[in-house]
VOGU-3710 file (C-alpha; in Angstrom, 3 decimals, decimal comma):
1> xxxxxxxxxx> -21,867/-45,393/-17,089  -20,725/-46,899/-20,390  -20,846/-50,693/-20,538  -19,565/-52,832/-23,368  -21,169/-56,181/-22,650  -20,817/-58,765/-25,403  -24,049/-59,483/-27,230  -25,127/-62,929/-28,371  -24,383/-61,937/-31,970  -20,846/-60,896/-30,981
11> xxxxxxxxxx> -20,222/-64,150/-29,133  -21,471/-66,205/-32,093  -19,384/-64,097/-34,454  -16,241/-64,608/-32,378  -16,849/-68,361/-32,259  -17,200/-68,486/-36,040  -14,104/-66,357/-36,628  -12,184/-68,480/-34,133  -13,122/-71,673/-35,966  -12,072/-70,120/-39,265
21> xxxxxxxxxx> -8,740/-69,070/-37,762  -8,135/-72,616/-36,494  -8,945/-74,067/-39,913  -6,561/-71,618/-41,582  -3,789/-72,309/-39,075  -4,302/-76,070/-39,322  -3,495/-75,814/-43,018  -0,207/-74,157/-42,096  0,543/-76,996/-39,659  0,067/-79,596/-42,388
31> xxxxxxxxxx> 1,879/-77,476/-44,959  5,042/-77,465/-42,862  6,525/-79,303/-39,934  4,942/-78,574/-36,533  8,204/-77,013/-35,355  8,230/-74,662/-38,337  4,599/-73,745/-37,653  5,130/-72,843/-34,003  8,246/-70,824/-34,812  6,274/-68,958/-37,493
41> xxxxxxxxxx> 3,312/-68,445/-35,185  5,539/-66,964/-32,476  7,197/-64,603/-34,974  3,817/-63,514/-36,352  2,385/-62,891/-32,878  5,440/-61,097/-31,450  4,843/-57,615/-32,954  1,052/-57,674/-32,579  0,885/-56,031/-29,104  3,107/-53,166/-30,268
51> xxxxxxxxxx> 1,145/-52,721/-33,496  -2,183/-52,768/-31,666  -0,887/-50,200/-29,183  0,190/-47,945/-32,064  -3,265/-48,143/-33,672  -5,168/-47,656/-30,424  -3,015/-44,611/-29,632  -4,978/-42,876/-32,391  -8,245/-43,762/-30,655  -8,002/-41,589/-27,547
61> xxxxxxxxxx> -10,389/-38,724/-28,214  -13,454/-40,944/-28,511  -12,461/-44,581/-27,843  -14,394/-47,208/-29,785  -16,193/-50,076/-28,011  -13,787/-52,888/-27,295  -16,229/-55,494/-28,567  -16,289/-53,869/-32,011  -12,498/-53,648/-32,128  -12,065/-57,269/-31,055
71> xxxxxxxxxx> -14,535/-58,481/-33,650  -12,841/-56,476/-36,425  -9,461/-57,989/-35,524  -10,948/-61,491/-35,263  -12,705/-61,111/-38,621  -9,412/-60,272/-40,291  -7,523/-63,082/-38,556  -10,210/-65,708/-39,165  -12,951/-65,370/-41,756  -11,182/-62,938/-44,093
81> xxxxxxxxxx> -7,933/-64,925/-44,212  -9,612/-68,297/-44,665  -12,034/-67,272/-47,418  -9,441/-65,163/-49,225  -6,942/-68,031/-49,054  -9,395/-70,489/-50,597  -10,415/-68,107/-53,401  -6,821/-67,103/-54,103  -5,868/-70,786/-54,404  -8,635/-71,403/-56,940
91> xxxxxxxxxx> -7,585/-68,290/-58,863  -3,978/-69,470/-58,942  -4,910/-72,872/-60,348  -7,200/-71,242/-62,914  -4,439/-68,885/-64,090  -1,961/-71,759/-64,407  -4,409/-73,796/-66,483  -5,964/-70,987/-68,545  -2,822/-68,958/-69,310  -0,410/-71,893/-69,344
101> xxxxxxxxxx> 1,995/-70,036/-67,069  4,628/-71,429/-64,748  3,660/-71,553/-61,067  5,987/-68,627/-60,242  4,618/-66,397/-63,010  1,083/-67,375/-62,144  1,668/-66,408/-58,504  2,902/-62,974/-59,577  -0,161/-62,425/-61,777  -2,532/-63,643/-59,058
111> xxxxxxxxxx> -0,830/-61,508/-56,404  -0,982/-58,371/-58,539  -4,441/-58,620/-60,061  -6,424/-61,195/-58,100  -5,390/-61,063/-54,444  -6,048/-57,313/-53,967  -9,645/-57,690/-55,154  -10,330/-60,776/-53,040  -8,528/-59,700/-49,867  -9,755/-56,116/-49,759
121> xxxxxxxxxx> -13,298/-57,320/-50,372  -13,126/-59,808/-47,515  -11,616/-57,243/-45,143  -14,016/-54,542/-46,277  -17,106/-56,638/-45,555  -16,734/-56,120/-41,809  -16,593/-52,361/-42,387  -19,793/-52,564/-44,401  -21,291/-54,453/-41,474  -20,354/-51,610/-39,167
131> xxxxxxxxxx> -21,945/-49,138/-41,565  -25,139/-51,194/-41,607  -25,440/-52,241/-37,969  -23,153/-49,887/-35,977  -23,417/-46,689/-37,990  -23,503/-44,493/-34,882  -19,978/-45,648/-33,993  -18,551/-44,181/-37,210  -18,224/-40,530/-36,190  -15,468/-39,586/-38,605
141> xxxxxxxxxx> -12,507/-40,786/-40,656  -10,490/-41,648/-37,547  -13,024/-44,310/-36,612  -12,861/-45,762/-40,111  -9,066/-45,885/-39,957  -9,145/-47,554/-36,524  -11,529/-50,324/-37,570  -9,767/-50,856/-40,901  -6,434/-51,094/-39,105  -7,771/-53,658/-36,665
151> xxxxxxxxxx> -9,077/-55,938/-39,412  -5,875/-55,371/-41,390  -3,648/-56,295/-38,443  -5,645/-59,467/-37,835  -5,388/-60,421/-41,497  -1,654/-59,681/-41,671  -0,937/-61,687/-38,521  -2,580/-64,852/-39,863  -1,180/-64,345/-43,354  2,323/-63,911/-41,973
161> xxxxxxxxxx> 2,156/-67,345/-40,378  1,659/-68,873/-43,830  4,472/-66,839/-45,373  6,876/-67,654/-42,543  6,109/-71,381/-42,706  6,679/-71,421/-46,464  9,923/-69,440/-46,160  11,308/-71,671/-43,413  10,404/-74,977/-45,056  11,461/-73,965/-48,581
171> xxxxxxxxxx> 14,411/-71,604/-47,993  15,603/-72,342/-44,493  16,501/-69,944/-41,710  17,964/-67,343/-44,047  14,781/-67,209/-46,110  12,707/-66,926/-42,941  14,859/-64,049/-41,676  14,458/-62,115/-44,939  10,688/-62,692/-44,967  10,305/-61,591/-41,341
181> xxxxxxxxxx> 12,244/-58,394/-42,028  10,271/-57,575/-45,175  6,830/-58,387/-43,787  7,075/-58,045/-40,025  9,573/-55,210/-39,674  9,486/-53,052/-42,806  5,809/-53,356/-43,741  3,726/-54,335/-40,683  1,124/-51,688/-41,503  0,694/-52,588/-45,181
191> xxxxxxxxxx> -2,687/-54,313/-44,825  -4,042/-51,679/-42,394  -3,012/-48,931/-44,825  -4,685/-50,647/-47,789  -7,957/-51,213/-45,957  -7,936/-47,738/-44,418  -9,022/-46,459/-47,827  -12,276/-48,400/-47,331  -12,456/-47,365/-43,675  -12,327/-43,670/-44,480
201> xxxxxxxxxx> -14,898/-44,097/-47,251  -17,284/-46,010/-44,987  -16,900/-43,357/-42,281  -17,786/-40,604/-44,746  -20,740/-42,660/-45,948  -21,943/-42,950/-42,343  -22,018/-39,160/-42,079  -24,155/-38,663/-45,180  -27,446/-39,793/-46,626  -28,630/-40,601/-50,118
211> xxxxxxxxxx> -26,891/-42,187/-53,081  -23,627/-40,371/-52,362  -22,910/-42,979/-49,713  -22,558/-45,691/-52,346  -20,130/-43,527/-54,301  -17,933/-42,930/-51,244  -17,719/-46,659/-50,530  -16,929/-47,577/-54,140  -14,162/-44,974/-54,379  -12,616/-46,236/-51,143
221> xxxxxxxxxx> -12,871/-49,843/-52,274  -11,177/-49,141/-55,600  -8,495/-47,116/-53,814  -7,733/-49,987/-51,449  -7,483/-52,504/-54,301  -5,269/-50,225/-56,403  -2,915/-49,522/-53,502  -2,748/-53,230/-52,656  -2,209/-54,151/-56,311  0,548/-51,540/-56,666
231> xxxxxxxxxx> 2,323/-52,954/-53,625  2,089/-56,562/-54,816  2,980/-55,652/-58,394  6,070/-53,700/-57,414  7,156/-56,530/-55,119  6,614/-59,102/-57,893  7,962/-57,278/-60,926  9,804/-54,155/-59,792  12,969/-55,569/-58,261  14,848/-53,423/-55,747
241> xxxxxxxxxx> 13,665/-50,203/-57,373  10,078/-51,405/-57,340  10,295/-52,252/-53,653  11,695/-48,768/-52,968  8,722/-47,219/-54,802  6,298/-49,479/-52,943  7,733/-48,606/-49,526  7,851/-44,917/-50,432  4,202/-45,044/-51,448  3,221/-46,706/-48,167
251> xxxxxxxxxx> 5,141/-44,054/-46,238  3,309/-41,270/-48,064  -0,046/-42,957/-47,384  0,859/-43,361/-43,715  1,762/-39,676/-43,402  -1,459/-38,715/-45,182  -3,528/-40,841/-42,784  -1,805/-39,267/-39,782  -2,747/-35,892/-41,234  -6,362/-37,059/-41,605
261> xxxxxxxxxx> -6,447/-38,173/-37,960  -5,016/-34,861/-36,708  -7,497/-32,873/-38,813  -10,367/-35,017/-37,547  -9,236/-34,473/-33,968  -9,378/-30,695/-34,501  -12,874/-31,124/-35,955  -14,062/-32,953/-32,840  -12,573/-30,286/-30,571  -14,406/-27,606/-32,557
271> xxxxxxxxxx> -17,672/-29,530/-32,140  -17,190/-29,725/-28,381  -16,476/-26,019/-28,169  -19,583/-25,299/-30,225  -22,159/-27,642/-28,704  -21,187/-28,088/-25,038  -21,282/-24,475/-23,699  -25,106/-24,246/-24,061  -25,334/-27,024/-21,438  -23,718/-24,884/-18,734
281> xxxxxxxxxx> -27,107/-24,088/-17,105  -27,507/-27,814/-16,374  -24,451/-27,733/-14,124  -22,958/-30,671/-16,026  -20,558/-28,543/-18,067  -18,560/-25,409/-17,341  -15,844/-23,486/-19,102  -13,073/-25,478/-17,444  -14,665/-28,717/-18,604  -14,747/-27,566/-22,224
291> xxxxxxxxxx> -11,135/-26,424/-21,960  -10,114/-29,752/-20,420  -11,931/-31,743/-23,121  -10,244/-29,798/-25,911  -6,789/-31,408/-25,611  -5,611/-34,968/-25,010  -2,928/-33,781/-22,596  -5,515/-31,985/-20,426  -7,820/-34,998/-20,568  -4,989/-37,175/-19,304
301> xxxxxxxxxx> -4,195/-34,651/-16,573  -7,855/-34,671/-15,514  -7,909/-38,469/-15,277  -4,761/-38,416/-13,168  -6,323/-35,766/-10,942  -9,479/-37,859/-10,537  -7,479/-40,982/-9,720  -5,442/-39,216/-7,041  -8,621/-37,942/-5,373  -10,983/-40,818/-6,040
311> xxxxxxxxxx> -8,909/-43,894/-6,795  -10,002/-46,276/-9,530  -13,632/-45,229/-9,127  -12,693/-41,590/-9,667  -10,620/-42,484/-12,708  -13,499/-44,480/-14,153  -15,924/-41,642/-13,472  -13,694/-39,081/-15,204  -13,187/-41,398/-18,188  -16,955/-41,895/-18,452
321> xxxxxxxxxx> -17,538/-38,161/-18,240  -15,026/-37,400/-20,980  -16,459/-40,043/-23,279  -20,085/-39,034/-22,676  -19,326/-35,340/-23,220  -17,482/-36,127/-26,455  -20,310/-38,359/-27,636  -22,762/-35,532/-26,879  -20,899/-33,163/-29,166  -20,765/-35,800/-31,897
331> xxxxxxxxxx> -24,481/-36,499/-31,450  -25,242/-32,848/-32,156  -23,080/-33,068/-35,265  -25,017/-36,109/-36,499  -28,267/-34,271/-35,863  -27,006/-31,233/-37,772  -26,182/-33,521/-40,703  -29,663/-35,082/-40,397  -28,108/-38,515/-39,930  -30,305/-39,116/-36,846
341> xxxxxxxxxx> -33,959/-38,220/-36,456  -35,314/-36,001/-33,703  -36,587/-38,867/-31,553  -33,257/-40,683/-31,660  -31,425/-37,458/-30,907  -33,461/-36,717/-27,772  -33,251/-40,317/-26,559  -29,472/-40,457/-26,906  -29,083/-36,926/-25,572  -30,959/-37,837/-22,412
351> xxxxxxxxxx> -28,883/-40,998/-21,925  -25,609/-39,100/-22,336  -26,642/-36,360/-19,918  -27,625/-38,992/-17,364  -24,225/-40,616/-17,805  -22,460/-37,269/-17,353  -24,480/-36,604/-14,217  -23,648/-40,013/-12,741  -19,997/-39,591/-13,656  -19,729/-36,132/-12,043
361> xxxxxxxxxx> -21,044/-37,635/-8,824  -18,044/-39,967/-8,841  -15,383/-37,261/-8,506  -15,147/-33,873/-6,783  -16,294/-30,960/-8,919  -13,581/-28,272/-8,577  -14,179/-24,646/-9,310  -13,174/-23,557/-12,830  -10,001/-21,832/-11,628  -8,773/-25,006/-9,880
371> xxxxxx> -10,112/-27,609/-12,296  -7,619/-30,027/-13,807  -6,367/-28,573/-17,044  -8,008/-25,204/-16,434  -6,198/-22,253/-18,015  -4,133/-20,493/-15,525
//
């Protein structure tokens, strides 16, 4: 069975990110009245469950460990926001002094040319950490998009608190309403979309060896900064037309990322259909299983079938089986790419087969013609 117990490193990391988030939020409390802060905090938190659900809906073929997802979100909401805020403040003061610009002009320059570099670097660091310490979890571009979106949503949530406090204290309720619409309604996925450029690059780097990996990461990093800079620049200098271009660009990027996810899902299905049939002699896989695993709708039908016949234990067993079988196909793909050595392959293969065996014992094994999702 798959367990996702928090490690000591994760617990320490969450404590540190939590402290950073409190420090960042405390600045917002002092920057505005407590009432303004709590109103802003509530408005920033309100869409988060819906946004998280939308991101996690992409993560159904091979769900990522919850601990990794939580840490990515916490990193964005805590460490990334705090450090980026401090550096951006120093940059703003430097631009005002060095270029002798007004505060408003200096903010536009800093937002267009400085903030994208600082913020995308801080968000991207957690993705580099995944590449270094959790490389096996990055099985394709979908995983990179998921993790990038989690850190981006965390960052945007904390950043929105600051923007809402400033709008309410400086412009009143009307200014707050406009800011909430622009940031919370019309562009809630802006930061996730920017950082997804790094996420995809890191995922590709995880699937390759050699110096090419550095090139992938650099291209993704530059792409994220350029997209972020374009968005901020159009918002600062473009007027209504610039905002229209910025929103149109984000929409195109969103559609492109959805296309990447759908293509990656087809790739995973092809891997399952290629690598799982040879395991039929073990009795752990049959034709109906491969057919069931090849579509999200049939996977869902199989889980419902297992729950009806085995309750929560049956549902858990079917979920474990689906995840282990998918991971087995992806393990073969990593071995084919020579990303894992032979010893690691056999060790993980044995663990996954043991998990599949234990999971199958938790629900009835129907004949292929009556299996959930079997062609008929």
